[in-house]
Residue, then its C-alpha position, 0 to 999 in steps of 0.5 A: m503110855a509108853e514105858h520110859q527108861t526111868h520106869e524100871d528105876i522108879v519101880l525099884r525105888l517104890k519097892r524099896a520104899s514099900g519095904h521100908l514102910k513095912r518095917v515102919i509098921d513092924m516097928i510101931e507094932s513092936r513098940q520100937p524107939c520113936a526116934n528109930t521109927a521116925q528115922q525109918l519113916h523119914a526114909v520112906i517119905n524121901a524115897l517116895t518124894n524122889a520117885r515122884k520127882l523122877f517120874i514127873q520129870d521123865h514125863i515132862e522130858h519124854c511126853i510133853q517136850d516131845g509133844l511140843t516138837r511135833s508139828d501136829a501138837d495140841v500145844a494147849a492140851l500139853i500146857r494143860e497137862l503140864n499145869a496138872l502135873a505141876k501141883y504134884l512137884 
């Protein structure tokens, strides 16, 4: 799979989420207040959700959409791929 323009941004988002997750683990292990820990965990979940959405949208726009414009496109295969991705949205 070719790298898309958004891949660098997605990797940065995932690295940031990884840092937040490490912080959540540290907070739980050091018995930090639950509300603070929950807030940090919420940030991790949001970061992962946003990275996932961007990754899937990028794939739809660059791979599936481009595939549909090719004259030799296997439309049925592209639709199956889109359906497979839809469950992750």
